[in-house]
Structure formats: structure tokens, C-alpha cells
N, CA, C and O atoms as CSV, one atom per row, in Angstrom:
chain,resi,resn,atom,element,x,y,z
A,1,MET,N,N,0.906,-32.973,2.906
A,1,MET,CA,C,-0.338,-32.981,3.620
A,1,MET,C,C,-1.460,-32.411,2.742
A,1,MET,O,O,-2.504,-33.044,2.584
A,2,SER,N,N,-1.247,-31.209,2.167
A,2,SER,CA,C,-2.294,-30.593,1.352
A,2,SER,C,C,-2.125,-30.896,-0.132
A,2,SER,O,O,-2.979,-30.542,-0.945
A,3,GLY,N,N,-1.035,-31.543,-0.476
A,3,GLY,CA,C,-0.766,-31.836,-1.873
A,3,GLY,C,C,-0.116,-30.667,-2.605
A,3,GLY,O,O,0.140,-30.753,-3.806
A,4,THR,N,N,0.152,-29.584,-1.896
A,4,THR,CA,C,0.789,-28.405,-2.480
A,4,THR,C,C,2.259,-28.407,-2.117
A,4,THR,O,O,2.630,-28.648,-0.968
A,5,ASP,N,N,3.091,-28.136,-3.107
A,5,ASP,CA,C,4.539,-28.112,-2.881
A,5,ASP,C,C,4.940,-26.722,-2.397
A,5,ASP,O,O,5.183,-25.825,-3.205
A,6,ILE,N,N,5.009,-26.544,-1.085
A,6,ILE,CA,C,5.358,-25.259,-0.481
A,6,ILE,C,C,6.712,-25.392,0.197
A,6,ILE,O,O,6.965,-26.334,0.949
A,7,LYS,N,N,7.567,-24.433,-0.084
A,7,LYS,CA,C,8.913,-24.440,0.490
A,7,LYS,C,C,9.080,-23.246,1.429
A,7,LYS,O,O,8.250,-22.338,1.448
A,8,VAL,N,N,10.148,-23.260,2.195
A,8,VAL,CA,C,10.439,-22.175,3.136
A,8,VAL,C,C,10.545,-20.845,2.389
A,8,VAL,O,O,10.104,-19.815,2.901
A,9,LYS,N,N,11.119,-20.855,1.195
A,9,LYS,CA,C,11.259,-19.636,0.398
A,9,LYS,C,C,9.888,-18.999,0.148
A,9,LYS,O,O,9.769,-17.773,0.151
A,10,ASP,N,N,8.866,-19.809,-0.065
A,10,ASP,CA,C,7.519,-19.281,-0.292
A,10,ASP,C,C,7.034,-18.489,0.920
A,10,ASP,O,O,6.403,-17.443,0.765
A,11,PHE,N,N,7.321,-18.974,2.107
A,11,PHE,CA,C,6.918,-18.264,3.318
A,11,PHE,C,C,7.696,-16.965,3.476
A,11,PHE,O,O,7.133,-15.947,3.879
A,12,ARG,N,N,8.990,-16.995,3.161
A,12,ARG,CA,C,9.802,-15.778,3.243
A,12,ARG,C,C,9.305,-14.740,2.244
A,12,ARG,O,O,9.214,-13.557,2.571
A,13,THR,N,N,8.986,-15.172,1.038
A,13,THR,CA,C,8.486,-14.260,0.017
A,13,THR,C,C,7.155,-13.666,0.452
A,13,THR,O,O,6.946,-12.459,0.323
A,14,TRP,N,N,6.259,-14.488,0.960
A,14,TRP,CA,C,4.951,-14.022,1.419
A,14,TRP,C,C,5.122,-13.039,2.574
A,14,TRP,O,O,4.428,-12.025,2.643
A,15,HIS,N,N,6.048,-13.344,3.478
A,15,HIS,CA,C,6.282,-12.496,4.647
A,15,HIS,C,C,6.747,-11.099,4.221
A,15,HIS,O,O,6.461,-10.126,4.919
A,16,ALA,N,N,7.444,-10.978,3.115
A,16,ALA,CA,C,7.898,-9.674,2.618
A,16,ALA,C,C,6.850,-9.009,1.731
A,16,ALA,O,O,6.746,-7.783,1.707
A,17,THR,N,N,6.084,-9.799,1.010
A,17,THR,CA,C,5.114,-9.249,0.065
A,17,THR,C,C,3.940,-8.576,0.764
A,17,THR,O,O,3.500,-7.507,0.342
A,18,VAL,N,N,3.440,-9.176,1.807
A,18,VAL,CA,C,2.261,-8.624,2.487
A,18,VAL,C,C,2.548,-7.239,3.064
A,18,VAL,O,O,1.774,-6.321,2.793
A,19,PRO,N,N,3.616,-7.029,3.845
A,19,PRO,CA,C,3.882,-5.678,4.357
A,19,PRO,C,C,4.162,-4.665,3.239
A,19,PRO,O,O,3.778,-3.500,3.345
A,20,ALA,N,N,4.820,-5.104,2.186
A,20,ALA,CA,C,5.101,-4.188,1.073
A,20,ALA,C,C,3.804,-3.746,0.406
A,20,ALA,O,O,3.650,-2.574,0.063
A,21,THR,N,N,2.883,-4.664,0.222
A,21,THR,CA,C,1.597,-4.342,-0.389
A,21,THR,C,C,0.806,-3.374,0.486
A,21,THR,O,O,0.191,-2.436,-0.021
A,22,VAL,N,N,0.822,-3.599,1.782
A,22,VAL,CA,C,0.127,-2.700,2.708
A,22,VAL,C,C,0.756,-1.313,2.662
A,22,VAL,O,O,0.040,-0.312,2.654
A,23,ALA,N,N,2.075,-1.241,2.631
A,23,ALA,CA,C,2.767,0.049,2.594
A,23,ALA,C,C,2.410,0.826,1.329
A,23,ALA,O,O,2.191,2.036,1.386
A,24,VAL,N,N,2.351,0.151,0.209
A,24,VAL,CA,C,1.983,0.817,-1.045
A,24,VAL,C,C,0.545,1.316,-0.974
A,24,VAL,O,O,0.259,2.439,-1.389
A,25,ALA,N,N,-0.350,0.505,-0.459
A,25,ALA,CA,C,-1.760,0.901,-0.357
A,25,ALA,C,C,-1.917,2.119,0.551
A,25,ALA,O,O,-2.677,3.033,0.230
A,26,VAL,N,N,-1.216,2.143,1.662
A,26,VAL,CA,C,-1.303,3.271,2.595
A,26,VAL,C,C,-0.738,4.526,1.940
A,26,VAL,O,O,-1.308,5.607,2.087
A,27,THR,N,N,0.357,4.402,1.232
A,27,THR,CA,C,0.981,5.536,0.564
A,27,THR,C,C,0.039,6.115,-0.489
A,27,THR,O,O,-0.090,7.334,-0.601
A,28,ILE,N,N,-0.612,5.257,-1.254
A,28,ILE,CA,C,-1.555,5.715,-2.283
A,28,ILE,C,C,-2.728,6.438,-1.632
A,28,ILE,O,O,-3.150,7.494,-2.104
A,29,ASP,N,N,-3.254,5.874,-0.550
A,29,ASP,CA,C,-4.372,6.522,0.161
A,29,ASP,C,C,-3.970,7.893,0.689
A,29,ASP,O,O,-4.748,8.842,0.591
A,30,GLU,N,N,-2.772,8.012,1.246
A,30,GLU,CA,C,-2.298,9.291,1.767
A,30,GLU,C,C,-2.116,10.298,0.637
A,30,GLU,O,O,-2.444,11.474,0.794
A,31,ALA,N,N,-1.600,9.850,-0.486
A,31,ALA,CA,C,-1.416,10.744,-1.632
A,31,ALA,C,C,-2.763,11.247,-2.134
A,31,ALA,O,O,-2.906,12.425,-2.459
A,32,ARG,N,N,-3.734,10.373,-2.198
A,32,ARG,CA,C,-5.067,10.790,-2.644
A,32,ARG,C,C,-5.685,11.778,-1.660
A,32,ARG,O,O,-6.303,12.759,-2.074
A,33,ALA,N,N,-5.524,11.533,-0.373
A,33,ALA,CA,C,-6.082,12.434,0.636
A,33,ALA,C,C,-5.419,13.801,0.552
A,33,ALA,O,O,-6.093,14.824,0.670
A,34,THR,N,N,-4.114,13.829,0.352
A,34,THR,CA,C,-3.383,15.093,0.237
A,34,THR,C,C,-3.835,15.850,-1.008
A,34,THR,O,O,-4.058,17.059,-0.962
A,35,GLU,N,N,-3.965,15.133,-2.109
A,35,GLU,CA,C,-4.396,15.759,-3.353
A,35,GLU,C,C,-5.812,16.332,-3.202
A,35,GLU,O,O,-6.088,17.438,-3.665
A,36,ALA,N,N,-6.688,15.591,-2.568
A,36,ALA,CA,C,-8.060,16.059,-2.368
A,36,ALA,C,C,-8.100,17.289,-1.466
A,36,ALA,O,O,-8.864,18.219,-1.726
A,37,SER,N,N,-7.298,17.305,-0.423
A,37,SER,CA,C,-7.299,18.460,0.475
A,37,SER,C,C,-6.709,19.680,-0.216
A,37,SER,O,O,-7.119,20.806,0.066
A,38,MET,N,N,-5.763,19.476,-1.111
A,38,MET,CA,C,-5.184,20.603,-1.838
A,38,MET,C,C,-6.207,21.170,-2.825
A,38,MET,O,O,-6.256,22.382,-3.034
A,39,ARG,N,N,-7.012,20.314,-3.423
A,39,ARG,CA,C,-8.046,20.783,-4.346
A,39,ARG,C,C,-9.158,21.521,-3.599
A,39,ARG,O,O,-9.792,22.415,-4.160
A,40,ALA,N,N,-9.394,21.160,-2.357
A,40,ALA,CA,C,-10.470,21.761,-1.571
A,40,ALA,C,C,-10.101,23.163,-1.074
A,40,ALA,O,O,-10.979,23.956,-0.735
A,41,ARG,N,N,-8.813,23.460,-1.032
A,41,ARG,CA,C,-8.371,24.777,-0.555
A,41,ARG,C,C,-8.661,25.829,-1.627
A,41,ARG,O,O,-8.479,25.590,-2.821
A,42,PRO,N,N,-9.110,26.982,-1.176
A,42,PRO,CA,C,-9.317,28.062,-2.154
A,42,PRO,C,C,-7.960,28.570,-2.642
A,42,PRO,O,O,-7.014,28.699,-1.865
A,43,SER,N,N,-7.884,28.847,-3.912
A,43,SER,CA,C,-6.621,29.377,-4.442
A,43,SER,C,C,-6.803,30.866,-4.723
A,43,SER,O,O,-7.918,31.325,-4.969
A,44,GLY,N,N,-5.744,31.588,-4.688
A,44,GLY,CA,C,-5.800,33.008,-4.944
A,44,GLY,C,C,-5.642,33.822,-3.679
A,44,GLY,O,O,-5.522,33.269,-2.586
A,45,PRO,N,N,-5.642,35.128,-3.824
A,45,PRO,CA,C,-5.436,36.007,-2.657
A,45,PRO,C,C,-6.612,35.951,-1.684
A,45,PRO,O,O,-7.756,35.704,-2.066
A,46,ARG,N,N,-6.293,36.186,-0.436
A,46,ARG,CA,C,-7.330,36.171,0.605
A,46,ARG,C,C,-7.746,37.546,0.971
A,46,ARG,O,O,-8.609,37.721,1.831
């Protein structure tokens, strides 16, 4: 129909790739937020 040779395997691969990419992006964002909050805390005795 579109002239593109797409197989079922392509859909399965895409179905796994999208959630994995989102999970990595969320993990990176959380790591950056944690690192930033740790830098914002005063260090040393109170």
C-alpha cells in the first residue's frame, strides 16, 4: 500500500523500543534531579 516493506517483526521491535526509550529518558531525568538536589544541599556541620 505505502510501498514500504514492513513486517510483523518491525512492529514487535517498535513496540519494545518505544517503552525502553521512555524508561531510559525518565531514569536520566530522575538522576539529574537527584544530582541537582544533592548539590543544592548545604554540606558540612549544622
